[in-house]
KERODREN-690202 format. One record per residue: residue in three letters; x, y, z of N, C-alpha, C, O in turn. Coordinates in steps of 0.02 Angstrom, whole numbers, padded with zeros to 5 digits. Layout:
<rec 'ALA', <X, Y, Z>, <X, Y, Z>, <X, Y, Z>, <X, Y, Z>>;
...
END
This chain:
<rec 'MET', <00560, 00422, -00746>, <00545, 00376, -00718>, <00460, 00332, -00722>, <00403, 00345, -00702>>;
<rec 'SER', <00490, 00280, -00758>, <00405, 00243, -00761>, <00383, 00226, -00720>, <00421, 00212, -00674>>;
<rec 'VAL', <00302, 00218, -00709>, <00285, 00164, -00654>, <00246, 00119, -00675>, <00193, 00129, -00705>>;
<rec 'PRO', <00275, 00056, -00658>, <00236, -00001, -00681>, <00152, 00008, -00705>, <00122, 00051, -00672>>;
<rec 'ASP', <00127, -00016, -00738>, <00087, -00053, -00763>, <00023, -00093, -00695>, <-00035, -00092, -00673>>;
<rec 'HIS', <00087, -00125, -00687>, <00050, -00217, -00616>, <00109, -00217, -00578>, <00156, -00178, -00582>>;
<rec 'HIS', <00102, -00259, -00546>, <00145, -00245, -00502>, <00158, -00315, -00471>, <00101, -00336, -00461>>;
<rec 'THR', <00207, -00370, -00447>, <00194, -00448, -00423>, <00226, -00429, -00360>, <00240, -00369, -00354>>;
<rec 'VAL', <00241, -00474, -00306>, <00241, -00483, -00253>, <00261, -00543, -00231>, <00224, -00592, -00229>>;
<rec 'THR', <00323, -00543, -00212>, <00348, -00626, -00176>, <00380, -00610, -00111>, <00419, -00575, -00080>>;
<rec 'LEU', <00334, -00663, -00109>, <00361, -00701, -00015>, <00427, -00725, 00006>, <00452, -00772, -00026>>;
<rec 'LEU', <00452, -00705, 00044>, <00519, -00753, 00051>, <00487, -00778, 00123>, <00467, -00744, 00171>>;
<rec 'VAL', <00490, -00860, 00112>, <00476, -00912, 00169>, <00541, -00964, 00174>, <00587, -00972, 00134>>;
<rec 'ARG', <00529, -00996, 00238>, <00560, -01034, 00275>, <00531, -01088, 00294>, <00473, -01067, 00296>>;
<rec 'GLN', <00528, -01152, 00312>, <00486, -01208, 00303>, <00496, -01199, 00394>, <00544, -01175, 00423>>;
<rec 'GLY', <00449, -01220, 00417>, <00428, -01217, 00509>, <00430, -01156, 00508>, <00480, -01134, 00537>>;
<rec 'CYS', <00387, -01103, 00478>, <00389, -01032, 00490>, <00350, -01004, 00522>, <00347, -00945, 00504>>;
<rec 'HIS', <00309, -01017, 00570>, <00215, -00976, 00586>, <00219, -00930, 00567>, <00165, -00911, 00546>>;
<rec 'GLY', <00265, -00887, 00561>, <00261, -00818, 00548>, <00252, -00791, 00482>, <00229, -00736, 00466>>;
<rec 'CYS', <00284, -00857, 00436>, <00301, -00870, 00353>, <00214, -00899, 00338>, <00188, -00879, 00285>>;
<rec 'VAL', <00175, -00942, 00382>, <00107, -00948, 00362>, <00070, -00896, 00365>, <00046, -00877, 00311>>;
<rec 'GLU', <00055, -00857, 00426>, <00015, -00826, 00424>, <00038, -00769, 00361>, <-00007, -00746, 00326>>;
<rec 'ALA', <00108, -00748, 00348>, <00105, -00707, 00276>, <00074, -00708, 00237>, <00050, -00658, 00211>>;
<rec 'GLU', <00060, -00786, 00211>, <00079, -00806, 00162>, <-00043, -00799, 00178>, <-00083, -00816, 00134>>;
<rec 'ARG', <-00056, -00783, 00220>, <-00139, -00786, 00214>, <-00148, -00722, 00189>, <-00180, -00707, 00138>>;
<rec 'ASP', <-00114, -00682, 00230>, <-00119, -00601, 00233>, <-00104, -00605, 00134>, <-00137, -00607, 00082>>;
<rec 'ILE', <-00049, -00605, 00152>, <-00027, -00592, 00067>, <-00098, -00622, 00024>, <-00133, -00595, -00018>>;
<rec 'ASP', <-00099, -00663, 00042>, <-00138, -00710, -00028>, <-00187, -00690, -00056>, <-00194, -00685, -00117>>;
<rec 'ARG', <-00262, -00667, 00027>, <-00290, -00620, 00035>, <-00325, -00563, -00006>, <-00377, -00552, -00037>>;
<rec 'ILE', <-00241, -00521, 00017>, <-00234, -00450, 00009>, <-00227, -00471, -00097>, <-00274, -00485, -00135>>;
<rec 'CYS', <-00161, -00464, -00114>, <-00165, -00484, -00180>, <-00217, -00528, -00213>, <-00204, -00540, -00272>>;
<rec 'GLY', <-00272, -00554, -00190>, <-00307, -00578, -00236>, <-00354, -00544, -00218>, <-00403, -00563, -00249>>;
<rec 'GLU', <-00368, -00494, -00177>, <-00409, -00457, -00193>, <-00408, -00392, -00237>, <-00455, -00352, -00236>>;
<rec 'LEU', <-00354, -00383, -00273>, <-00325, -00305, -00305>, <-00300, -00367, -00370>, <-00287, -00341, -00424>>;
<rec 'GLY', <-00296, -00412, -00367>, <-00290, -00443, -00443>, <-00202, -00447, -00438>, <-00177, -00459, -00493>>;
<rec 'VAL', <-00169, -00443, -00402>, <-00109, -00441, -00383>, <-00059, -00496, -00403>, <-00043, -00523, -00350>>;
<rec 'PRO', <-00029, -00524, -00452>, <00009, -00623, -00450>, <00035, -00622, -00396>, <00024, -00570, -00365>>;
<rec 'TRP', <00079, -00673, -00359>, <00139, -00657, -00311>, <00156, -00726, -00314>, <00117, -00765, -00340>>;
<rec 'THR', <00217, -00751, -00287>, <00216, -00829, -00275>, <00285, -00790, -00202>, <00309, -00735, -00190>>;
<rec 'SER', <00289, -00874, -00169>, <00332, -00875, -00127>, <00388, -00929, -00147>, <00386, -00973, -00189>>;
<rec 'GLU', <00448, -00905, -00094>, <00517, -00940, -00119>, <00528, -00947, -00045>, <00513, -00910, 00002>>;
<rec 'ASP', <00572, -01032, -00050>, <00589, -01023, 00034>, <00669, -01001, 00040>, <00713, -01044, 00047>>;
<rec 'VAL', <00677, -00963, 00038>, <00763, -00956, 00051>, <00790, -00994, 00065>, <00848, -00980, 00049>>;
<rec 'ASP', <00789, -01055, 00094>, <00853, -01088, 00103>, <00858, -01145, 00059>, <00893, -01196, 00057>>;
<rec 'ASP', <00811, -01120, 00024>, <00812, -01169, -00076>, <00855, -01110, -00127>, <00841, -01096, -00185>>;
<rec 'ASN', <00910, -01081, -00086>, <00922, -01011, -00129>, <00994, -00968, -00077>, <00988, -00919, -00039>>;
<rec 'ARG', <01045, -00999, -00090>, <01102, -00975, -00048>, <01119, -00905, -00019>, <01135, -00882, 00036>>;
<rec 'GLU', <01103, -00876, -00095>, <01118, -00814, -00105>, <01025, -00771, -00045>, <01016, -00724, -00007>>;
<rec 'LEU', <00984, -00824, -00073>, <00929, -00778, -00026>, <00930, -00788, 00043>, <00899, -00753, 00083>>;
<rec 'ARG', <00984, -00858, 00064>, <00995, -00885, 00143>, <01032, -00817, 00169>, <01004, -00780, 00209>>;
<rec 'ALA', <01101, -00803, 00143>, <01147, -00762, 00191>, <01102, -00678, 00184>, <01114, -00643, 00233>>;
<rec 'GLU', <01060, -00650, 00137>, <01028, -00600, 00154>, <00965, -00561, 00192>, <00958, -00511, 00227>>;
<rec 'TYR', <00911, -00626, 00157>, <00844, -00619, 00212>, <00841, -00664, 00253>, <00789, -00662, 00286>>;
<rec 'GLY', <00896, -00730, 00275>, <00861, -00808, 00303>, <00868, -00751, 00387>, <00870, -00790, 00435>>;
<rec 'ASP', <00870, -00698, 00404>, <00853, -00693, 00479>, <00791, -00647, 00476>, <00757, -00633, 00525>>;
<rec 'ARG', <00780, -00628, 00420>, <00702, -00589, 00426>, <00659, -00617, 00406>, <00601, -00595, 00409>>;
<rec 'VAL', <00676, -00676, 00381>, <00589, -00693, 00345>, <00520, -00697, 00405>, <00522, -00716, 00464>>;
<rec 'PRO', <00470, -00677, 00372>, <00449, -00669, 00305>, <00480, -00609, 00286>, <00500, -00566, 00325>>;
<rec 'VAL', <00481, -00609, 00231>, <00502, -00551, 00196>, <00473, -00549, 00130>, <00475, -00592, 00086>>;
<rec 'ILE', <00428, -00454, 00129>, <00388, -00447, 00066>, <00438, -00425, 00004>, <00481, -00384, 00020>>;
<rec 'LEU', <00437, -00442, -00046>, <00460, -00394, -00090>, <00414, -00392, -00143>, <00377, -00432, -00171>>;
<rec 'VAL', <00430, -00325, -00149>, <00362, -00293, -00211>, <00416, -00232, -00253>, <00454, -00187, -00239>>;
<rec 'ASP', <00388, -00268, -00313>, <00416, -00279, -00389>, <00522, -00283, -00373>, <00571, -00247, -00381>>;
<rec 'GLY', <00510, -00327, -00358>, <00579, -00352, -00345>, <00620, -00344, -00266>, <00662, -00381, -00242>>;
<rec 'ARG', <00587, -00279, -00236>, <00614, -00230, -00198>, <00615, -00250, -00122>, <00563, -00276, -00101>>;
<rec 'GLU', <00655, -00242, -00087>, <00621, -00289, -00019>, <00562, -00215, 00007>, <00573, -00155, -00003>>;
<rec 'HIS', <00489, -00256, 00048>, <00468, -00205, 00043>, <00436, -00203, 00130>, <00403, -00153, 00144>>;
<rec 'GLY', <00444, -00240, 00167>, <00436, -00272, 00221>, <00473, -00326, 00248>, <00512, -00352, 00207>>;
<rec 'TYR', <00472, -00359, 00323>, <00488, -00401, 00325>, <00459, -00421, 00410>, <00455, -00375, 00450>>;
<rec 'TRP', <00442, -00492, 00431>, <00428, -00500, 00503>, <00359, -00523, 00498>, <00340, -00581, 00503>>;
<rec 'ARG', <00314, -00462, 00486>, <00246, -00479, 00489>, <00207, -00413, 00404>, <00251, -00380, 00376>>;
<rec 'VAL', <00167, -00410, 00390>, <00113, -00400, 00336>, <00095, -00313, 00344>, <00040, -00311, 00372>>;
<rec 'GLU', <00110, -00265, 00335>, <00094, -00235, 00357>, <00028, -00201, 00294>, <00037, -00177, 00238>>;
<rec 'GLU', <-00024, -00210, 00326>, <-00102, -00201, 00253>, <-00073, -00133, 00257>, <-00014, -00125, 00270>>;
<rec 'GLU', <-00119, -00076, 00244>, <-00101, -00053, 00239>, <-00071, -00002, 00166>, <-00091, 00024, 00113>>;
<rec 'ARG', <00013, -00014, 00221>, <00053, -00022, 00177>, <00073, -00017, 00132>, <00101, 00025, 00096>>;
<rec 'LEU', <00049, -00096, 00132>, <00064, -00135, 00063>, <-00002, -00124, 00002>, <00010, -00131, -00058>>;
<rec 'ARG', <-00068, -00107, 00027>, <-00086, -00090, -00003>, <-00069, -00022, -00062>, <-00063, -00022, -00123>>;
<rec 'ALA', <-00067, 00014, -00029>, <-00022, 00075, -00055>, <00009, 00074, -00110>, <-00007, 00100, -00164>>;
<rec 'ALA', <00066, 00034, -00092>, <00116, 00005, -00128>, <00108, -00002, -00202>, <00139, 00018, -00251>>;
<rec 'LEU', <00033, -00053, -00188>, <00016, -00099, -00230>, <-00043, -00050, -00286>, <-00071, -00061, -00340>>;
<rec 'ARG', <-00040, -00009, -00250>, <-00095, 00040, -00306>, <-00072, 00071, -00360>, <-00110, 00102, -00396>>;
END
């Protein structure tokens, strides 16, 4: 199994979500320090994402796989991105 030489982070959010705003700040800081690209996507703009993740936002995906939800666990995220 090959290991990617770079990672991507996607943060699934929803408008009006206070936890999502906090998670965006944390993700921006951590990914910025590590040079990891990240994006955010509103689950309410995608029926499939809303059905799967809508009750757990914010949700963090690392390389397309669910890494965590509700809050950013900084040390765990940093370890996953090393």
